TILUMMI-661761 format. One record per residue (C-alpha): x negated, y, z negated; residue in three letters. Coordinates in nm, 3 decimals, always signed. Example, Ala and Ser with C-alpha at 12.3 -4.5 7.8 and 13.67 -1.06 7.14 Angstrom:
<atoms>
<atom u="-1.230" v="-0.450" w="-0.780" type="Ala"/>
<atom u="-1.367" v="-0.106" w="-0.714" type="Ser"/>
</atoms>
This chain:
<atoms>
<atom u="-7.144" v="+0.278" w="-4.883" type="Met"/>
<atom u="-6.806" v="+0.357" w="-5.014" type="Lys"/>
<atom u="-6.524" v="+0.108" w="-4.961" type="Thr"/>
<atom u="-6.179" v="+0.220" w="-4.861" type="Leu"/>
<atom u="-5.894" v="+0.148" w="-5.092" type="Ser"/>
<atom u="-5.600" v="-0.055" w="-4.958" type="Pro"/>
<atom u="-5.372" v="+0.249" w="-4.980" type="Ile"/>
<atom u="-5.605" v="+0.456" w="-4.759" type="Lys"/>
<atom u="-5.634" v="+0.170" w="-4.508" type="Ile"/>
<atom u="-5.255" v="+0.153" w="-4.479" type="Val"/>
<atom u="-5.213" v="+0.532" w="-4.457" type="Leu"/>
<atom u="-5.490" v="+0.608" w="-4.211" type="Phe"/>
<atom u="-5.512" v="+0.296" w="-3.993" type="Ile"/>
<atom u="-5.202" v="+0.076" w="-4.006" type="Val"/>
<atom u="-4.935" v="+0.349" w="-4.019" type="Leu"/>
<atom u="-5.069" v="+0.546" w="-3.717" type="Pro"/>
<atom u="-5.099" v="+0.222" w="-3.518" type="Leu"/>
<atom u="-4.736" v="+0.134" w="-3.595" type="Leu"/>
<atom u="-4.626" v="+0.484" w="-3.495" type="Leu"/>
<atom u="-4.814" v="+0.462" w="-3.164" type="Leu"/>
<atom u="-4.677" v="+0.117" w="-3.083" type="Ile"/>
<atom u="-4.320" v="+0.222" w="-3.174" type="Gly"/>
<atom u="-4.344" v="+0.541" w="-2.968" type="Gly"/>
<atom u="-4.480" v="+0.355" w="-2.666" type="Ala"/>
<atom u="-4.203" v="+0.096" w="-2.689" type="Ala"/>
<atom u="-3.941" v="+0.373" w="-2.713" type="Gly"/>
<atom u="-4.078" v="+0.551" w="-2.407" type="Val"/>
<atom u="-4.088" v="+0.233" w="-2.198" type="Val"/>
<atom u="-3.737" v="+0.121" w="-2.300" type="Leu"/>
<atom u="-3.584" v="+0.466" w="-2.245" type="Ser"/>
<atom u="-3.694" v="+0.461" w="-1.882" type="Gly"/>
<atom u="-3.920" v="+0.764" w="-1.893" type="Ile"/>
<atom u="-4.212" v="+0.565" w="-1.751" type="Leu"/>
<atom u="-4.004" v="+0.402" w="-1.478" type="Gly"/>
<atom u="-3.907" v="+0.078" w="-1.647" type="Ala"/>
<atom u="-3.550" v="-0.007" w="-1.550" type="Lys"/>
<atom u="-3.305" v="-0.091" w="-1.827" type="Pro"/>
<atom u="-3.134" v="-0.430" w="-1.796" type="Pro"/>
<atom u="-2.829" v="-0.427" w="-1.567" type="Gln"/>
<atom u="-2.484" v="-0.527" w="-1.678" type="Thr"/>
<atom u="-2.284" v="-0.786" w="-1.485" type="Glu"/>
<atom u="-2.065" v="-0.509" w="-1.340" type="Glu"/>
<atom u="-2.369" v="-0.319" w="-1.209" type="Gln"/>
<atom u="-2.511" v="-0.638" w="-1.056" type="Lys"/>
<atom u="-2.179" v="-0.711" w="-0.883" type="Ala"/>
<atom u="-2.156" v="-0.354" w="-0.749" type="Gln"/>
<atom u="-2.514" v="-0.369" w="-0.617" type="Gln"/>
<atom u="-2.444" v="-0.705" w="-0.449" type="Gln"/>
<atom u="-2.127" v="-0.563" w="-0.287" type="Ala"/>
<atom u="-2.324" v="-0.266" w="-0.151" type="Glu"/>
<atom u="-2.588" v="-0.497" w="-0.004" type="Glu"/>
<atom u="-2.321" v="-0.717" w="+0.156" type="Asp"/>
<atom u="-2.153" v="-0.410" w="+0.306" type="Ala"/>
<atom u="-2.484" v="-0.297" w="+0.456" type="Lys"/>
<atom u="-2.545" v="-0.642" w="+0.605" type="Lys"/>
<atom u="-2.196" v="-0.669" w="+0.752" type="Ser"/>
<atom u="-2.209" v="-0.317" w="+0.893" type="Ala"/>
<atom u="-2.458" v="-0.428" w="+1.156" type="Gly"/>
<atom u="-2.718" v="-0.181" w="+1.267" type="Asp"/>
<atom u="-2.477" v="+0.112" w="+1.232" type="Gly"/>
<atom u="-2.570" v="+0.244" w="+1.578" type="Lys"/>
<atom u="-2.322" v="+0.055" w="+1.794" type="Thr"/>
<atom u="-1.952" v="+0.111" w="+1.794" type="Thr"/>
<atom u="-1.748" v="-0.175" w="+1.935" type="Leu"/>
<atom u="-1.382" v="-0.158" w="+2.025" type="Phe"/>
<atom u="-1.129" v="-0.415" w="+2.138" type="Val"/>
<atom u="-0.853" v="-0.250" w="+2.341" type="Asp"/>
<atom u="-0.496" v="-0.362" w="+2.283" type="Val"/>
<atom u="-0.197" v="-0.255" w="+2.481" type="Gly"/>
<atom u="-0.010" v="-0.084" w="+2.615" type="Pro"/>
<atom u="+0.272" v="-0.231" w="+2.409" type="Leu"/>
<atom u="+0.635" v="-0.135" w="+2.473" type="Ile"/>
<atom u="+0.859" v="-0.199" w="+2.174" type="Ile"/>
<atom u="+1.234" v="-0.165" w="+2.150" type="Asn"/>
<atom u="+1.291" v="+0.020" w="+1.824" type="Met"/>
<atom u="+1.667" v="-0.035" w="+1.824" type="Gly"/>
<atom u="+1.957" v="+0.202" w="+1.861" type="Asn"/>
<atom u="+1.937" v="+0.540" w="+1.699" type="Thr"/>
<atom u="+2.217" v="+0.792" w="+1.742" type="Lys"/>
<atom u="+2.388" v="+0.576" w="+2.001" type="Gly"/>
<atom u="+2.095" v="+0.527" w="+2.237" type="Arg"/>
<atom u="+1.805" v="+0.287" w="+2.262" type="Ala"/>
<atom u="+1.462" v="+0.399" w="+2.151" type="Ser"/>
<atom u="+1.138" v="+0.265" w="+2.296" type="Phe"/>
<atom u="+0.786" v="+0.303" w="+2.168" type="Leu"/>
<atom u="+0.486" v="+0.281" w="+2.398" type="Ser"/>
<atom u="+0.156" v="+0.246" w="+2.216" type="Val"/>
<atom u="-0.204" v="+0.169" w="+2.312" type="Ser"/>
<atom u="-0.464" v="+0.117" w="+2.045" type="Leu"/>
<atom u="-0.818" v="-0.001" w="+1.984" type="Ser"/>
<atom u="-0.953" v="-0.221" w="+1.707" type="Leu"/>
<atom u="-1.297" v="-0.112" w="+1.587" type="Glu"/>
<atom u="-1.520" v="-0.399" w="+1.470" type="Val"/>
<atom u="-1.856" v="-0.413" w="+1.293" type="Phe"/>
<atom u="-2.051" v="-0.663" w="+1.506" type="Asn"/>
<atom u="-2.063" v="-0.771" w="+1.869" type="Ala"/>
<atom u="-2.003" v="-1.129" w="+1.752" type="Asp"/>
<atom u="-1.658" v="-1.024" w="+1.628" type="Asp"/>
<atom u="-1.523" v="-0.923" w="+1.971" type="Val"/>
<atom u="-1.480" v="-1.278" w="+2.111" type="Pro"/>
<atom u="-1.325" v="-1.391" w="+1.782" type="Gln"/>
<atom u="-1.062" v="-1.117" w="+1.804" type="Ile"/>
<atom u="-0.993" v="-1.191" w="+2.169" type="Lys"/>
<atom u="-0.941" v="-1.556" w="+2.076" type="Ala"/>
<atom u="-0.655" v="-1.462" w="+1.840" type="Val"/>
<atom u="-0.519" v="-1.178" w="+2.055" type="Leu"/>
<atom u="-0.168" v="-1.335" w="+2.083" type="Pro"/>
<atom u="-0.143" v="-1.336" w="+1.703" type="Arg"/>
<atom u="-0.269" v="-0.978" w="+1.693" type="Val"/>
<atom u="-0.002" v="-0.871" w="+1.944" type="Leu"/>
<atom u="+0.268" v="-1.051" w="+1.747" type="Asn"/>
<atom u="+0.163" v="-0.884" w="+1.421" type="Ala"/>
<atom u="+0.154" v="-0.544" w="+1.590" type="Leu"/>
<atom u="+0.499" v="-0.588" w="+1.744" type="Gln"/>
<atom u="+0.649" v="-0.700" w="+1.413" type="Leu"/>
<atom u="+0.499" v="-0.404" w="+1.227" type="Gln"/>
<atom u="+0.596" v="-0.150" w="+1.492" type="Leu"/>
<atom u="+0.956" v="-0.277" w="+1.514" type="Arg"/>
<atom u="+0.993" v="-0.197" w="+1.143" type="Glu"/>
<atom u="+0.889" v="+0.165" w="+1.192" type="Val"/>
<atom u="+1.159" v="+0.429" w="+1.213" type="Asn"/>
<atom u="+1.134" v="+0.663" w="+1.519" type="Pro"/>
<atom u="+1.177" v="+0.971" w="+1.297" type="Glu"/>
<atom u="+0.884" v="+0.850" w="+1.087" type="Tyr"/>
<atom u="+0.659" v="+0.838" w="+1.394" type="Leu"/>
<atom u="+0.758" v="+1.187" w="+1.501" type="Gln"/>
<atom u="+0.631" v="+1.332" w="+1.174" type="Ser"/>
<atom u="+0.260" v="+1.414" w="+1.138" type="Pro"/>
<atom u="+0.228" v="+1.205" w="+0.823" type="Ser"/>
<atom u="+0.376" v="+0.906" w="+1.004" type="Gly"/>
<atom u="+0.110" v="+0.913" w="+1.275" type="Leu"/>
<atom u="-0.161" v="+0.957" w="+1.014" type="Ile"/>
<atom u="-0.043" v="+0.660" w="+0.804" type="Glu"/>
<atom u="+0.036" v="+0.427" w="+1.096" type="Leu"/>
<atom u="-0.323" v="+0.307" w="+1.160" type="Pro"/>
<atom u="-0.372" v="+0.210" w="+0.795" type="Ser"/>
<atom u="-0.039" v="+0.023" w="+0.793" type="Arg"/>
<atom u="-0.140" v="-0.160" w="+1.111" type="Leu"/>
<atom u="-0.480" v="-0.245" w="+0.966" type="Met"/>
<atom u="-0.321" v="-0.396" w="+0.655" type="Lys"/>
<atom u="-0.099" v="-0.610" w="+0.877" type="Arg"/>
<atom u="-0.390" v="-0.719" w="+1.103" type="Leu"/>
<atom u="-0.649" v="-0.806" w="+0.837" type="Glu"/>
<atom u="-0.493" v="-1.146" w="+0.751" type="Pro"/>
<atom u="-0.455" v="-1.228" w="+1.121" type="Val"/>
<atom u="-0.823" v="-1.177" w="+1.207" type="Val"/>
<atom u="-0.946" v="-1.310" w="+0.869" type="Thr"/>
<atom u="-1.306" v="-1.410" w="+0.934" type="Pro"/>
<atom u="-1.357" v="-1.079" w="+1.114" type="Val"/>
<atom u="-1.353" v="-0.751" w="+0.925" type="Arg"/>
<atom u="-1.200" v="-0.452" w="+1.102" type="Leu"/>
<atom u="-1.359" v="-0.113" w="+1.059" type="Arg"/>
<atom u="-1.050" v="+0.078" w="+1.175" type="Ser"/>
<atom u="-0.749" v="+0.089" w="+1.403" type="Val"/>
<atom u="-0.752" v="+0.378" w="+1.651" type="Gln"/>
<atom u="-0.436" v="+0.502" w="+1.825" type="Leu"/>
<atom u="-0.505" v="+0.592" w="+2.188" type="Arg"/>
<atom u="-0.157" v="+0.669" w="+2.316" type="Asn"/>
<atom u="+0.177" v="+0.687" w="+2.134" type="Val"/>
<atom u="+0.499" v="+0.795" w="+2.299" type="Ser"/>
<atom u="+0.862" v="+0.755" w="+2.197" type="Ile"/>
<atom u="+1.141" v="+0.761" w="+2.455" type="Gln"/>
</atoms>
């Protein structure tokens, strides 16, 4: 029987084995076979935030509102006559547990709404962009007031200026 020289052993046995092992490792690490690459800290934080948002969103089937108003606000004198704003709105919340918490701080909510609405110019409210931006401005003002509760949105039900 003929013995194989060390060069032939390296060329025909060891080198193909190294190529197969290297190719398999490359395929697994590239994700072709379904192995996930390691996540960065930013990706982990984003995934955690998405999971928290899903948990806090409740079951997604119920829509809960807390009605506020009607509020009548003196907007001051414009062009020599007094201006009044009458507004009714609803606060949309994520969970049923949030409704009693908002009702518990309703006087603070009313105070924050009155302060924000007194700052608004009547001409601003008569423009379409003013009515579109008003709920987001109110939500920014209300978020610190209802802190443990997260608001989904502020909905205007009735707005009239006299």
